[in-house]
N, C-alpha and C positions, 0 to 999 in steps of 0.2 A: 202376563204375570208381572207381579210387582218386583222390583229389584230389591234385594236385601240392603239394608242400610250401609254396610261396609262397601258393597259394590257400587252402590250410588255415589258414596263419597269418593271412591276411586275415579269414577267418571268425572265427577266435580272437579277432582284435582288435575285431571288432564285438561279439562276445559279452562281452568284457571291458568295452568301453564301456557296454553295457547293465547291466552289474554285477548279474547274476542277477535278471533282470525278474521280478516277482511273477507268479504263474500267473493272478491275477484281472484282469490287464490287459485281456484280451479283453472283459471285461464293460463296458468303456468305449466299445465301439464305437457304442452308441447314447447320445447326450448326455442327461445328466440334470440338471435345474435343481436347484441346491441352494437350499432355503427360507431366507428371511430369518433371520438370527440364527445361522447356521452358523458355528461357532467354527473359526479357523485359527490354527495355532502357526507362527511363523517362529524358528528357532534359529540364532544366529550364534555360531560357534566362534571364539574369539580364540586361535589356535594359536601355541603356543610359550611360554606362561606369561606372561600380561600383569602387569604391575607394578600392583597394586591400590592401593598407597598413593600413587602419582603419578597415579592416575585419580580417586579420591575422596580428597582431601588433607586431612589433619588439621592444619589451618592455625594452630591455637592450641597445638599439641603440641611442647614444647621438645625432646623426645627425637628426634622426626622430623628436626628440623633440625640436631640435634647429630650424629647418625649419618649424615646425608646433607648435608654442608656444601656441596657443589657441585651434587648431583643434586635437592636439595629445591626444590619450587616455592613461591615466596614467596606470602604472603597477598595481597599486592598484584596478583600476576598470576593467581592462581587465580580462578575464577568463583565468587563467593560463594553458598553454599546456605544455611548457618546460621552462627552464631558460631563453630562448631567444625569445619565442613566446607566445602571447596571442590572445584570440578571442574577437571580439566585444561583449561588455556586453549583448546586446540583444539576442545573440545566445547561449542560455543556452541548448537548446536541441542538438545543434551541439557539445557542450562540452561533454554532455552525450554520444553521439556517438562516439566521440573521445576516451573517457575513456573506452568504452567497445569494441573498435576495429572495429567499423563500418564506420569509416570516414577516408578518404584520402585526403590529401591537397597537391596540386601540385602548387609549386611557379614559378614565372618567366616565364609564358607561354605567348607566343606572336608570332610574325612572322617577318622576315627581312623586312626592309624599311617600317615601320608602318605608316599607315595613320591615321590622327586625325579626319577625318570626320566620323561622326555617320554612314552615309549611306554607304559610300565606305568601311569602316572597317567592317561593318556588312555584307556586300556583300562578302567580303573576307572570313569571318568566315563561312558564310552560303554555299559558293560555294567551299570551300577549295581550292581556287586558290592562285597563288602567287600575290603579291600585284601590279605587272605590268601587269597582265592578267585579262581579262574580260570574265567571264563564265556566262551563263544564266540558268544553272541548279544547283541544290542544292546537297550536299553530301549524304543527306538522299533520296532525289528523285532519285539520280543514285543507290543508294543501292537498292530501289524498282524496278528500272529498271532491275539491274542485278538479283535480287531474283525472279522476276515474269515473266521472259522471258521463255514461254513454260513450266512453271510448273503447275501442277494440284492443288497445294496447295499455292496459292499466299499469300504473307504477305501483311501487311497494316500499314499505319502510320496515327495516328489521332492527329490534333492539337486543343487544347482547346482554341479556339479564333475565331473571326468572319472573319478573314483574313488568308490566308495561307502564311506562311513564305517562302521565296525563298529556304531555306534549304530543304524543302519538295517537291520541284518541280523537277521532273525528265523530261527526254526527251519523254518517252512514258508513264510513270505512275506518278501520282501525289497524294499526301496525301489528306485527306478530313479535312477541317477546321469546326469546330462547337463549340459553347459555351457548350452546354449540349444536350444529346440525346432527351430529352422530347421536347425541343424548336425546334430542327430540325425537329423532328417528326410532331409537331402540325403545323409548317409552311408548310411542304411538303404535308400535309393532307387537307389544305384548299379546300373547294369546287370548287373554280375557277381553281386551278391548276389540279384538277382531271378532270374537264370537258374539259380543254384545251387538255390534254393528250388523253382523250377518242375520242375526234373528230379530232385529228391530222392525216393527210395522208402524207406519204412521198412524197416529191417533189425534185427530183434530181437536178432540176434547182435553188433550193434555199438551198444551202449546209449549209450556216451559220445558217439559221433558223433551218434546220433539225438537226444540231449539238446542238443547243440550246434546242430543244425538247428532244434529246436523253440524254443530260445531266441532264435535269430535271426529266426525267423518271427514270434514274438510281439513282438519289439522292433521289427520293421518295421511290424507292425499298430499297435502303441501309438505309435510315433513319428508315423505319419500322423494319428492322432487328437489327440495333444497338440499337434502343430503347427497343426492346423485350429482347435482351441479357444483357442490363444494369439492367434489372429488376429480372433477374434469381437469382442473389446472392447479393442483395444490402448490402452494408456495414452497420454494426450496430455501428461502431466507431463514436463518436462525433467529427465532424471537426468544425473549426471556421467558422463562417458565413461571410467570406471575399470572394472576387473574387478567390483568390489562394486557399483558403480552399475548396470552392466548386468545383474547378477544381481538386484538389487532390482527393476528395471524389469521383467524376465522374471516374477518372482513377482507383481508387481502385475497384469499383463496376465493371468495364469492365475487370479488370485483374482477378477477382474472377469468372466472367462469363465464362472465357476461351474463349473469342472471339480471333480470330487468329490475334491479333495485337502484333507487335513487338515493335514499337516505339510510345511513346507519347511525345508531345511537347507543352510546355506552357511558358509564359512570365510573368515577373513582372517588374514593373518599374513606374516612371523614375528614375534612379540613376544618372541623369545628374546634379550633385550638384555643380554648380558654386557658388551658394549662400546658406547660411544657411544649409551646409552639415549635421551637427551633427543631427539635428531634422528630416530631410528627410531620411537619412539612417537608423536612429534608427527605424522610423516608418516602413519602408519596411522590415527591418530585423525582426522586432516584428511579423509581418504578416507572413513572410516566415518561421520563426523558428516554429511558432504555426502550421501552415499547415503541414510542413514536419515532425514535432514531431508526429502529428496525424497519417500521412501517414505511417511512419516507424512502429508505434505501431501496425497499422492495418495489414501491411504485416507480421510482426512477429507473431501476434496472429493467423493468417491464413496460417502460414508456407510457405509464399511466398518471404520472405525477401532475401533468398539465391539466388533467380532468378531474382531480381529486381535491376538494377543499375540506380541511380539517379545521374545525372551530371549537374553542374552549370557552366555557362560561361558568360562572358561580352565581348562586342566588343573591349574594351581597359580598361586600368586602368586609374588612375588620375596622375597628376603632383606630384612629390615628396614634393615640397613646397606648403603651403597653400596659397591662393590668399588673396586679401585685403576684400573680401566680405563674409569671413567665410566659404569658400568652397575651392574646388580645380578645376583645368582645365584639359582638355583632355590630357591624357598621352599615355602610351604604354603598357608594359608588365603587367601581372595581375596573380592572383591565380585562381584555379579551384577547386571545391569540387567534391568528389566522395563518394557516400553513398550506401552501399550494405552489406548484409550479406555474399556475395561471394568474398570479397576483399582478395587478396593474400598478399598485402603490406598495411600497416595502418599508420595512423598519418601523420606526415610531410614526404612527399615522396622525398624531396629534399631540398637544402639549402634555408634559407630565402634570400630576396632580398639584394644585396651588395649595400648600399648607398654610398660607396666610388668609385663605378664604374658606373658613370651616363653618358649619353650622351645627352648634352644639357639640363640638369636638369631632365632627365627622365631615368626610369629603362631600363636595357638592357635584353631582352629576352634571356633565356637559353634553353627553350624547346619550340619547333614549335608545335603549336596546331594541325597541320596536323598528327604528330605522335601520338597524343592522339586519333584522330579519327581512324587511321590505327589500333591502339591497340584495341579499342572497336569494331570495324567492324569485325576484324579478331578473336580476343579472346572471345569476348562476344556474337557476333550476328553469328559468324561462316561464314562470308562472304568473298569474294576475295576483300580485300582492294585495291590491286594493279589495278584491273580492275576499280573500283569505283573512286579512287583518282588519277588515272592515272600516278602512279609513285611507286617506291619501297621506303618505309619508315622504319625506326626502330621502334620496339615495346617497350613499357614500361612494367614494371613488377608488376604493381598493380593489375592486373587480369591475 
């Protein structure tokens, strides 16, 4: 019997929420304890193009204050790191991490021939492609492809969102997107979906419909497992009641449950601050600072901080000069944060941006982000970065 249009759309909605569930999720039916020392990577995407110059501030650079007469953050208000650099005043928790050796800051990160389009630049970061190449798989998705080919202990990646980012989509294996385990569990256990699966019979002449049913069945099975695992060791740490706070709380509970997940992905934004940048960036940084501070405290108290690496990135930085609307326009190179108890190098990992060496008013990148990916894939996750990224790249020394 053909499904009614409304029912079919409901099924499609559930499949979209699962965002192409990986085939290996059924392998998680039997919980497997992860041995001590298991490395986990948490990636925070600062969507919209965060202004790096007002994040890590060149507090003794006269050019910075000259081109940002109203937007520049004074040396007195910045959180002092060195004689040359300070942090945005909302990032108090990051300052503590810097002081105790748990924060690394990489400046001037970008790629050759940068693109100022949000969508195109994000595609480049997600796929780890050159700016003149178009790739439809993500670097983390290809990591899943490589790690899960013929292995009996497949790895997994989870995104704390309703939609799956391109970074998480491989050729054969894809991550799973969800806001929280309970919501996915409740949605997948609605009576309607259970009845549809119960009454479905394979029809090889209707492959798209069969695939939809298969995806739904796998999502329901996996949702049950993830939800149960998330309740094994719920965190007792108090997190801020924001979206990002709730996401980090979910990640912490899953890490403590020893679910076999290597990569967690989440986003915060929008940092597209063409107008009124000061208030918008401060609000977002306040949320980020509170959530990450709680997460780090949680990892430390549960002896997992050595094995967790938190990385932040944004698709591009902003123009060096402020615009006429109290904001900044799309730029190029930017900074990245690395937070972990397992850093080998800490603090400022390289030189601050050279404001005397601009190209058309923009910062010039000194570090290609693909080298960062290669470093984390090889040194942190123990993967073959050359196979995943399709080239041989140099490694950095912070891990």
